[in-house]
C-alpha positions in Angstrom: 11.4 26.3 -60.1 8.7 29.0 -59.7 5.3 28.7 -61.4 4.5 30.7 -64.5 1.7 33.1 -63.5 -1.8 32.8 -65.1 -2.7 36.1 -66.9 -6.3 35.3 -67.5 -8.9 32.5 -67.7 -11.9 32.9 -70.0 -14.7 31.0 -71.6 -15.7 31.4 -75.3 -18.5 33.6 -76.4 -21.9 32.4 -77.6 -21.6 29.9 -80.4 -22.4 30.8 -84.0 -22.6 29.0 -87.3 -19.8 29.0 -89.9 -21.6 27.7 -93.0 -24.1 25.1 -91.9 -21.6 22.5 -90.6 -19.5 24.2 -88.0 -21.2 25.4 -84.7 -18.3 27.3 -83.1 -17.3 29.6 -80.3 -14.7 32.1 -81.4 -12.4 32.2 -78.3 -10.2 34.8 -80.0 -10.2 37.4 -81.4 -13.9 37.8 -80.9 -14.0 36.4 -77.4 -10.7 38.0 -76.2 -8.7 40.6 -78.1 -5.6 38.6 -78.3 -4.5 39.5 -81.9 -1.1 40.9 -81.0 -0.9 39.5 -77.5 -1.0 35.8 -78.6 1.1 35.9 -81.8 1.6 33.9 -83.8 -1.9 32.5 -83.0 -4.6 34.8 -84.4 -7.9 32.9 -84.3 -9.4 30.0 -82.4 -12.8 28.6 -83.3 -13.9 25.7 -81.1 -16.7 23.4 -82.2 -17.6 21.9 -78.9 -19.3 18.4 -79.1 -22.4 18.9 -81.2 -24.8 16.2 -82.4 -25.7 16.4 -86.1 -28.7 14.5 -87.5 -28.2 12.4 -90.6 -28.1 14.6 -93.8 -28.6 13.8 -97.5 -25.8 16.2 -98.5 -22.7 17.1 -96.5 -22.9 20.2 -94.4 -20.0 22.7 -94.4 -18.7 25.8 -96.0 -18.1 26.3 -99.7 -15.1 27.6 -101.6 -13.5 30.7 -100.0 -10.1 32.4 -100.1 -7.2 32.9 -97.7 -3.8 34.6 -97.8 -1.0 35.3 -95.3 -1.5 32.6 -92.7 -2.2 28.9 -92.0 -5.4 27.1 -91.0 -5.0 24.1 -88.7 -7.9 21.8 -87.9 -7.9 19.3 -85.1 -10.4 16.5 -85.1 -11.7 14.9 -81.8 -15.0 13.4 -83.0 -16.6 13.1 -86.4 -14.8 13.6 -89.7 -14.2 16.6 -91.9 -13.2 16.7 -95.5 -11.0 19.3 -97.4 -10.6 20.3 -101.0 -8.5 23.2 -102.4 -7.7 24.6 -105.8 -4.1 23.5 -105.5 -5.2 19.9 -105.9 -5.1 18.9 -102.2 -7.7 16.7 -100.8 -8.0 15.1 -97.4 -10.2 13.7 -94.7 -9.4 13.9 -91.0 -10.8 11.6 -88.3 -10.3 11.7 -84.5 -6.7 12.4 -83.6 -5.8 13.7 -87.0 -4.8 17.2 -88.0 -5.1 19.1 -91.2 -2.5 21.9 -91.7 -3.1 24.2 -94.7 -0.7 27.0 -95.6 -2.6 29.7 -97.5 0.6 31.6 -98.2 0.2 33.8 -101.4 -3.4 32.7 -101.9 -5.6 29.6 -101.9 -9.2 28.7 -102.3 -10.6 25.8 -100.2 -13.8 24.3 -98.9 -14.5 22.3 -95.8 -17.4 20.0 -95.1 -18.5 16.9 -93.2 -17.1 13.7 -94.7 -19.8 11.8 -96.7 -20.3 8.8 -94.5 -20.3 10.8 -91.3 -22.8 13.2 -92.8 -25.2 10.4 -93.9 -25.1 8.7 -90.5 -24.9 11.8 -88.3 -23.3 11.8 -84.9 -21.1 13.9 -82.6 -18.9 16.5 -84.2 -16.0 17.9 -82.2 -13.3 20.1 -83.8 -10.9 23.0 -83.3 -9.7 25.4 -86.1 -6.7 27.5 -85.3 -5.2 30.2 -87.5 -1.4 30.6 -87.3 0.1 33.8 -88.7 3.0 33.6 -91.1 6.1 35.8 -90.7 6.2 38.8 -93.1 9.0 37.1 -95.1 6.7 34.1 -95.7 3.4 35.7 -96.3 3.6 35.1 -100.0 5.0 31.6 -99.8 3.7 28.9 -102.1 0.4 27.4 -100.7 0.8 24.0 -99.1 -1.0 21.2 -97.2 0.0 18.8 -94.5 -2.2 15.7 -93.7 -1.1 14.6 -90.2 -2.6 11.3 -89.0 -3.0 10.3 -85.4 -0.3 7.7 -85.9 2.2 10.4 -87.1 2.1 12.3 -83.8 4.9 12.3 -81.4 4.0 10.4 -78.2 5.1 11.0 -74.6 3.6 8.6 -72.0 3.0 9.5 -68.4 4.1 7.0 -65.7 1.8 4.2 -64.7 -0.4 4.6 -67.7 -1.8 7.8 -66.2 -1.8 9.9 -69.4 -0.3 10.8 -72.8 0.9 13.8 -74.6 0.3 13.8 -78.4 2.8 16.2 -80.0 1.6 17.9 -83.2 4.3 20.5 -83.7 7.6 21.4 -82.1 8.6 19.2 -79.2 7.6 18.2 -75.7 10.3 16.8 -73.4 12.4 15.9 -76.5 9.5 14.2 -78.3 9.0 15.9 -81.7 5.8 16.5 -83.6 5.5 15.9 -87.4 4.2 19.4 -88.5 6.5 21.7 -90.4 6.1 25.3 -89.2 7.4 28.7 -90.4 8.2 30.0 -86.9 9.0 28.2 -83.6 5.8 26.6 -82.3 4.9 23.8 -79.8 1.4 22.3 -80.1 0.3 19.2 -78.3 -2.7 17.5 -76.9 -2.6 16.3 -73.3 -4.8 13.4 -72.0 -4.7 12.6 -68.3 -6.6 10.3 -65.9 -8.0 11.6 -62.6 -5.2 12.5 -60.1 -2.5 12.4 -62.7 0.1 15.3 -62.7 2.2 16.8 -65.4 4.6 19.8 -65.6 5.0 21.9 -68.7 8.1 24.1 -69.2 7.6 26.4 -72.2 10.1 29.1 -73.0 9.2 32.4 -71.4 9.5 34.1 -74.8 6.8 31.9 -76.2 3.2 33.1 -75.9 1.5 30.1 -74.2 -2.1 29.2 -73.8 -4.2 26.2 -73.0 -7.8 25.1 -73.9 -9.5 22.5 -71.8 -11.6 20.3 -74.0 -12.7 17.6 -71.6 -13.0 17.5 -67.8 -11.6 19.9 -65.2 -8.0 20.6 -64.2 -6.1 22.2 -61.4 -3.5 24.5 -63.1 -0.9 26.2 -60.9 -3.3 25.8 -58.0 -6.4 27.2 -59.7 -9.4 25.2 -60.8 -10.0 25.4 -64.5 -13.3 24.2 -65.9 -14.1 22.3 -69.1 -14.0 24.6 -72.1 -12.0 27.3 -70.3 -9.0 28.9 -72.0 -5.9 29.8 -69.9 -3.4 32.5 -71.0 0.0 32.6 -69.2 2.2 35.6 -68.6 5.5 35.8 -70.4 7.8 35.1 -67.5 9.9 32.0 -66.7 8.2 29.3 -64.7 6.6 25.9 -64.8 3.0 25.1 -65.5 1.7 22.4 -63.3 -1.4 20.4 -64.3 -3.4 18.0 -62.2 -6.4 16.2 -63.5 -9.6 16.6 -61.4 -11.9 14.5 -63.6 -12.0 10.9 -64.5 -10.9 11.8 -68.0 -9.3 15.1 -69.0 -8.0 16.6 -72.2 -6.4 19.9 -73.1 -4.7 21.5 -76.1 -1.5 23.5 -75.5 -0.6 26.3 -78.0 2.8 27.9 -77.5 4.8 29.9 -80.0 7.4 32.6 -80.4 6.0 36.1 -80.9 6.4 37.3 -84.4 6.6 40.9 -83.2 5.3 42.2 -86.5 2.3 44.5 -87.3 -1.0 42.8 -88.3 -3.5 44.0 -90.8 -6.5 41.6 -90.9 -9.8 41.6 -92.8 -12.1 38.7 -93.3 -10.1 35.8 -94.9 -6.8 37.7 -95.3 -4.1 38.4 -92.7 -1.3 40.7 -93.8 1.2 43.2 -92.3 -0.2 46.5 -93.8 -3.5 47.9 -94.9 -2.0 48.2 -98.4 -1.2 44.5 -98.5 -4.7 43.7 -97.3 -6.2 45.9 -100.1 -4.0 44.1 -102.6 -5.2 40.7 -101.4 -8.8 41.7 -101.9 -8.1 43.1 -105.4 -6.1 40.0 -106.4 -9.0 37.7 -105.2 -11.7 39.7 -107.1 -9.5 39.8 -110.2 -9.3 36.0 -110.1 -5.6 35.8 -109.3 -6.3 33.1 -106.6 -7.6 30.8 -109.3 -11.0 29.3 -110.2 -13.8 28.7 -107.7 -14.7 25.6 -109.7 -12.8 22.7 -108.1 
C-alpha cells in the first residue's frame, strides 16, 4: 500500500502561561491555523516537561466557563486535579486521561494535585479541545475519568513497544472513551529500531505529536516535540523509532464539516450562538462560581 503523504511538520510557538500552573506551547490554532483543517480537533496546548519547585498552595487556573466542545487532558508526568460545578472531581496521574464534555455549559478549575504541588517535580501534560457536532453542542455536561489501566493495549512484537488506545480503536483494540463523533486517539511507545504501521481512514483528519525522542515517519526524520499533519488521501503511515525511547500521540477524527464560531472559552457554529453563550455566562446561567 502507498504511504499517506505528509502535509506539514511544525514545532509549537513560544511557550506561555495559562494561570500559574501550566507552561504551554499552543500548537494550534495559535501555532498553525488548523481550526477548520483539523476538525474535530480545535486546540492543542502542550506543557512540555517543566520542573516546578515545591509550593505552599497548588498552582493552576481558577473557575472558568466552557460551552460547545470537550477538553481532554493527558498526563505523562506530575498530577493534575479537576473540579467542576456539576459535582465532578478527579485527579489524573501518568497514563491517565480526563475527558470533560462542556456541552451546554460548565464551570471548572484545574490545578496541581496537592501532594505533587507540595513536593514539586516534573510536570508534563497535553490538553486537547475536541469540537462537538452542532446537534450535540447543548448536550448535558459530562466527565470521564480514564485511568491508565482502562486503556486498550496493543503490544508490538518482541517487547519493542506498546500502543495505548484512549478513544476509537487501533488494530481492533478499543479505547474506553465515549465520543460524539468518530475519533481515534492513542499513545505510541517504541524502543529504538522498532517499526509500526498506522492505517487511518483517508476521510479522517490525522496528526501526530512527538513527545519523546525522534522518529522516522514515511522516510522523513521528525524531531522531539514536532507535530506532523497528514494529507487526506489513502495510505499507510510508517513509524520507525530513532531514539532509545520514543513516544508520540496520534489524533485522528472524522471532519465535522460544520462552520465554527469561536471566542475565548466558547466554541459554537454561529456568531449569534457565541454571543448567546457570553450572555448566558454573564447572566449566571452556567451556575455559581463558588464550588
